[in-house]
C-alpha positions as CSV (number, residue, x, y, z in Angstrom):
1,M,4.7,-3.1,-21.1
2,D,5.1,-6.7,-22.4
3,A,8.8,-6.8,-21.7
4,N,10.2,-9.2,-19.2
5,G,13.8,-8.8,-18.1
6,T,16.0,-6.1,-16.7
7,F,14.3,-2.8,-15.7
8,G,17.4,-1.2,-14.2
9,R,20.1,-1.6,-11.6
10,T,20.3,-0.6,-8.0
11,K,23.1,1.7,-6.7
12,T,25.0,-1.4,-5.7
13,G,24.7,-3.0,-9.1
14,E,21.9,-5.5,-8.4
15,E,19.7,-6.3,-11.4
16,V,16.1,-5.1,-11.1
17,G,13.8,-7.4,-12.9
18,R,10.4,-6.7,-14.4
19,F,7.8,-9.4,-15.0
20,T,4.5,-9.0,-16.8
21,I,1.6,-11.2,-15.9
22,R,-1.8,-11.6,-17.6
23,G,-5.2,-12.9,-16.9
24,G,-8.9,-12.0,-16.5
25,G,-8.6,-8.9,-18.7
26,L,-5.7,-7.5,-16.7
27,V,-2.0,-7.0,-17.5
28,A,0.3,-6.2,-14.6
29,S,4.1,-5.5,-14.6
30,I,5.9,-6.3,-11.3
31,L,9.4,-5.1,-10.3
32,T,11.7,-7.1,-8.0
33,Y,12.7,-3.7,-6.5
34,G,10.3,-3.0,-3.6
35,A,7.8,-5.7,-5.0
36,V,6.4,-2.7,-6.9
37,I,3.4,-2.8,-9.2
38,Q,5.0,-0.7,-11.9
39,D,2.0,-0.7,-14.4
40,L,-1.5,-2.1,-14.5
41,R,-3.9,-2.2,-17.4
42,L,-7.5,-3.3,-18.0
43,D,-8.7,-4.5,-21.4
44,G,-10.8,-1.9,-23.1
45,H,-9.4,1.0,-21.0
46,D,-6.5,2.9,-22.6
47,Q,-5.0,4.4,-19.5
48,P,-2.8,2.9,-16.7
49,L,-4.8,2.2,-13.5
50,V,-1.8,3.1,-11.2
51,L,0.8,5.8,-11.0
52,G,4.4,4.8,-11.9
53,F,7.4,5.4,-14.0
54,D,8.8,4.0,-17.2
55,N,12.4,4.0,-16.0
56,F,14.0,2.8,-12.8
57,E,16.0,5.9,-12.0
58,N,12.8,7.9,-11.3
59,Y,11.8,5.3,-8.7
60,L,15.0,5.9,-6.8
61,A,14.7,9.7,-7.0
62,W,11.0,10.6,-7.0
63,S,8.7,7.8,-6.0
64,P,6.5,8.3,-2.9
65,Y,6.1,4.5,-2.6
66,F,4.4,4.2,-6.0
67,G,3.2,0.6,-6.1
68,A,5.6,-0.6,-3.4
69,T,5.4,-3.0,-0.5
70,P,6.4,-1.1,2.6
71,G,7.7,-2.9,5.8
72,R,8.6,-4.8,7.7
73,C,6.1,-2.6,9.5
74,A,4.1,-0.4,7.2
75,N,2.7,3.0,8.2
76,R,3.7,4.9,11.3
77,I,5.1,4.1,14.7
78,A,5.0,7.0,17.2
79,K,8.5,8.3,18.2
80,G,10.0,5.2,16.6
81,R,9.6,3.2,19.8
82,F,7.5,0.6,21.5
83,E,7.7,-2.0,24.3
84,L,7.8,-5.7,23.4
85,D,7.7,-8.4,26.0
86,G,9.1,-5.9,28.6
87,A,11.9,-4.5,26.5
88,L,12.0,-1.1,24.9
89,I,12.6,-1.3,21.1
90,E,14.0,1.8,19.4
91,L,13.6,2.0,15.6
92,E,15.1,4.4,13.1
93,K,13.3,7.8,13.1
94,N,13.1,8.3,9.4
95,E,10.1,10.7,9.3
96,K,11.1,14.2,10.2
97,G,13.5,12.8,12.8
98,I,10.5,12.2,15.0
99,G,8.7,9.0,14.0
100,H,9.2,5.7,12.1
101,L,7.5,5.3,8.7
102,H,7.1,2.3,6.4
103,G,10.0,0.3,7.9
104,G,12.7,2.9,7.7
105,S,14.9,4.6,5.1
106,D,16.1,1.3,3.7
107,G,12.9,-0.7,4.3
108,I,11.8,-3.6,2.0
109,A,10.0,-1.1,-0.3
110,K,13.5,0.3,-1.2
111,R,15.4,-3.0,-1.6
112,N,15.6,-5.6,-4.2
113,W,13.6,-8.8,-3.7
114,R,14.5,-12.2,-5.3
115,L,12.3,-14.1,-7.7
116,L,11.0,-17.4,-6.4
117,E,8.6,-18.4,-9.2
118,R,6.5,-17.1,-12.0
119,S,4.1,-18.1,-14.6
120,D,2.0,-16.2,-17.2
121,S,-0.5,-15.2,-14.5
122,H,1.5,-14.9,-11.3
123,V,4.9,-13.9,-9.8
124,R,6.2,-14.7,-6.3
125,L,9.0,-12.7,-4.7
126,A,10.9,-13.0,-1.4
127,I,13.1,-11.0,0.8
128,T,15.0,-11.5,4.1
129,D,14.8,-8.5,6.4
130,P,17.7,-9.1,8.8
131,E,17.8,-8.6,12.5
132,G,18.9,-5.1,13.5
133,R,18.0,-3.4,10.3
134,A,16.3,-0.1,11.3
135,G,16.3,-1.5,14.9
136,Y,13.9,-4.4,14.3
137,P,14.4,-7.5,16.4
138,G,14.7,-10.9,14.7
139,N,15.1,-12.0,11.1
140,A,11.9,-11.8,9.0
141,E,11.3,-14.0,5.9
142,L,8.8,-12.3,3.7
143,T,7.1,-13.2,0.4
144,A,4.8,-11.3,-2.0
145,T,2.7,-13.1,-4.6
146,Y,0.8,-11.3,-7.3
147,S,-1.7,-13.1,-9.4
148,V,-4.3,-12.1,-12.0
149,G,-7.4,-13.8,-13.3
150,D,-11.1,-14.4,-12.6
151,Q,-12.5,-11.5,-14.5
152,G,-10.4,-8.5,-13.6
153,R,-9.0,-9.7,-10.2
154,L,-5.6,-8.8,-9.0
155,T,-4.7,-10.8,-5.8
156,V,-1.9,-9.7,-3.5
157,R,-0.8,-12.2,-0.9
158,Y,1.8,-11.5,1.7
159,E,3.3,-14.1,4.0
160,A,5.9,-13.8,6.8
161,R,7.8,-15.8,9.4
162,T,10.3,-14.7,12.0
163,D,12.8,-16.2,14.5
164,R,12.1,-13.6,17.2
165,P,8.9,-11.6,18.2
166,T,8.7,-8.6,16.0
167,P,6.2,-6.3,14.4
168,V,5.2,-7.3,10.8
169,N,2.6,-5.4,8.9
170,L,2.7,-5.2,5.1
171,C,0.5,-3.4,2.5
172,Q,0.2,-2.7,-1.2
173,H,0.9,1.0,-1.7
174,S,-0.3,1.6,-5.3
175,Y,-1.8,5.0,-6.2
176,F,-4.9,4.4,-8.2
177,N,-6.4,6.6,-10.9
178,L,-9.2,5.0,-12.9
179,D,-9.6,7.5,-15.7
180,G,-6.2,9.2,-16.4
181,S,-7.4,12.6,-15.2
182,P,-5.0,15.0,-13.5
183,D,-6.6,14.2,-10.2
184,I,-8.9,11.7,-8.6
185,L,-11.2,14.2,-6.8
186,G,-14.2,13.2,-8.9
187,H,-13.7,9.5,-8.2
188,E,-16.6,8.0,-6.2
189,L,-15.5,6.1,-3.1
190,S,-17.3,4.0,-0.5
191,I,-15.7,2.3,2.5
192,S,-17.4,-0.2,4.8
193,A,-16.2,1.3,8.0
194,E,-18.2,2.6,11.0
195,S,-15.1,4.2,12.6
196,Y,-11.8,5.8,11.8
197,L,-8.6,6.8,13.7
198,P,-8.2,10.5,14.5
199,V,-4.5,11.6,14.2
200,D,-2.3,14.3,15.7
201,A,-0.2,16.9,13.8
202,E,2.3,14.1,12.9
203,T,-0.4,11.8,11.5
204,I,0.0,9.5,14.5
205,P,-3.3,8.0,15.8
206,T,-4.4,9.5,19.1
207,G,-5.5,6.1,20.5
208,E,-9.2,6.4,20.0
209,D,-11.4,5.1,17.2
210,R,-14.1,7.6,16.4
211,P,-17.5,7.0,14.6
212,V,-17.5,8.2,11.0
213,E,-21.1,9.4,11.3
214,A,-21.5,13.2,10.7
215,T,-17.8,13.6,9.8
216,P,-15.9,13.9,6.5
217,F,-14.8,10.3,7.1
218,D,-18.3,8.9,6.4
219,F,-17.9,6.9,3.2
220,R,-20.5,4.3,4.0
221,R,-22.4,5.7,1.0
222,A,-20.4,6.5,-2.1
223,K,-19.4,10.1,-2.6
224,P,-16.7,11.9,-4.7
225,V,-13.3,12.1,-3.0
226,G,-13.3,15.9,-3.4
227,T,-16.7,16.4,-1.8
228,E,-15.3,17.4,1.6
229,Q,-13.3,20.6,1.9
230,L,-10.8,22.0,4.5
231,D,-9.6,25.6,4.2
232,G,-10.9,25.8,0.6
233,A,-9.1,22.7,-0.6
234,A,-10.0,19.0,-0.9
235,F,-9.9,17.3,2.5
236,P,-6.4,15.9,3.2
237,Y,-7.3,12.2,3.9
238,D,-4.4,10.1,5.3
239,H,-6.3,8.1,7.9
240,N,-7.0,4.5,8.9
241,F,-10.5,3.3,8.5
242,C,-11.4,0.6,11.1
243,L,-12.8,-2.5,9.3
244,S,-12.4,-5.0,12.3
245,H,-10.3,-5.6,15.3
246,Q,-8.6,-8.7,13.9
247,R,-7.7,-10.4,10.7
248,V,-10.7,-12.2,9.3
249,A,-11.8,-14.1,6.2
250,K,-11.5,-12.0,3.1
251,R,-14.6,-9.8,2.5
252,P,-15.5,-6.6,0.5
253,V,-14.5,-3.4,2.2
254,A,-14.3,-0.6,-0.4
255,R,-15.4,0.4,-3.9
256,L,-13.9,3.1,-6.1
257,R,-15.5,4.2,-9.4
258,S,-14.7,6.8,-12.1
259,P,-17.8,8.3,-13.6
260,L,-15.7,9.5,-16.5
261,S,-14.3,6.1,-17.6
262,G,-16.9,3.8,-16.1
263,V,-14.0,1.8,-14.5
264,T,-14.8,0.4,-11.0
265,M,-12.4,-1.2,-8.5
266,E,-13.7,-3.3,-5.6
267,V,-11.4,-4.1,-2.7
268,L,-11.7,-7.3,-0.7
269,T,-9.3,-8.1,2.2
270,T,-8.5,-10.1,5.2
271,E,-7.1,-7.0,7.0
272,P,-8.5,-5.1,10.0
273,G,-7.7,-1.7,8.6
274,M,-7.4,0.4,5.5
275,Q,-5.4,3.6,5.2
276,F,-7.0,5.9,2.7
277,Y,-4.5,8.4,1.5
278,A,-5.8,10.9,-1.1
279,G,-2.4,11.7,-2.5
280,F,-2.5,15.4,-1.6
281,K,1.3,15.5,-1.0
282,I,2.2,14.2,-4.5
283,R,4.7,16.6,-6.3
284,V,6.6,14.7,-9.0
285,P,8.7,16.9,-11.4
286,V,9.4,14.1,-13.9
287,P,7.0,12.4,-16.3
288,G,5.1,9.3,-15.1
289,L,3.5,6.6,-17.2
290,E,2.3,7.7,-20.6
291,G,4.2,11.0,-20.0
292,K,1.7,12.2,-17.4
293,T,2.4,14.9,-14.8
294,Y,1.7,13.8,-11.3
295,G,0.6,16.6,-9.0
296,A,-1.6,16.8,-5.9
297,N,-4.3,14.1,-5.7
298,A,-3.1,12.5,-9.0
299,G,-3.8,9.1,-7.4
300,L,-5.2,7.7,-4.2
301,C,-4.1,4.8,-2.0
302,L,-6.3,2.2,-0.3
303,E,-3.7,0.4,1.9
304,T,-5.1,-2.7,3.6
305,Q,-3.2,-3.5,6.7
306,V,-3.1,-3.6,10.5
307,W,-4.0,-0.2,12.1
308,P,-1.0,2.2,12.3
309,D,1.0,2.4,15.5
310,A,-0.8,-0.7,16.8
311,V,2.4,-1.7,18.7
312,N,1.7,1.2,21.1
313,H,-2.1,0.6,21.6
314,E,-3.4,-2.4,23.5
315,T,-6.9,-2.0,22.0
316,F,-5.7,-2.0,18.4
317,P,-5.3,-5.2,16.3
318,N,-2.2,-7.2,16.9
319,A,0.8,-6.4,14.8
320,I,3.3,-8.7,16.5
321,L,4.5,-11.9,14.8
322,R,6.1,-14.6,16.9
323,P,8.3,-17.6,16.1
324,G,6.3,-20.6,14.9
325,E,3.5,-18.4,13.6
326,K,2.9,-17.6,9.9
327,L,1.4,-14.3,8.9
328,V,-0.9,-14.3,5.8
329,Q,-2.4,-11.1,4.5
330,E,-4.5,-11.2,1.3
331,T,-6.2,-8.5,-0.7
332,D,-8.1,-8.5,-4.0
333,F,-8.4,-5.5,-6.3
334,V,-11.2,-6.3,-8.8
335,F,-11.6,-4.1,-11.9
336,S,-14.5,-3.9,-14.3
337,R,-16.0,-1.5,-16.8
338,G,-19.7,-0.7,-17.2
């Protein structure tokens, strides 16, 4: 995990770099490919905190966005289309041929970023997402900065500018597992959200935000992820939790804890939404970090971002970035043992 240097090469021969940063009891390895968090460790805990792979080829073949930065517009856009300033924008339909997911089949999560700067405790990457890729209007200049320190704090900062109005919505897509168990169903989760977004059969928001009270989505008090059941199995969470209607000052929004390891992760963010995905679709036939097998619910995602399909709902938070504006999204993942 200490190695800095070449992690692999893309299909076109580009060198994929890996950079290890340290601080505050954390050690994180970051890839230039997809701005991926490849590995993350906490002093005194002998298991990785995220799902990932030890070799680059498995990221190309098997990764369901492990540790990646999807975009330029993360999450889903219904039917891959939306209106922007009176014009109909048609995007690539890369999810089941019906909808647009995570920026398309060759989105920024699946491309090589360039290194801007690094130190022992931070790394800053950049990528240009060109006009027309997957149907997006305008050129978008994007950066991702990862820094560690301040007693177990991993800070993820995304910035973006554009030369034409365009949707931009980034998120960190790590799958967390705080004890190394085969699944995270015993992890205790709390989310500071009074409402969530119901979805249709294609996981597209219906347009309403519904109170969490008296539903399986009520995490205002901590409970094990596997508490709620549907058809005899753990509830298939893949929903946005509504934290606010706009980007705000960074505040605490979620807390995840493993009773087995005693490791806790607190999430603080500027973002108006958080997609909680319980990882029920994970089916990876090759070994992950430490040789582990990753099956259903092997890890969970807490993706801080703008609400999904916001471009098609006037009442959702704004996801459109315009020339002259600078988008800044920041999230802290704070780890401790006790």
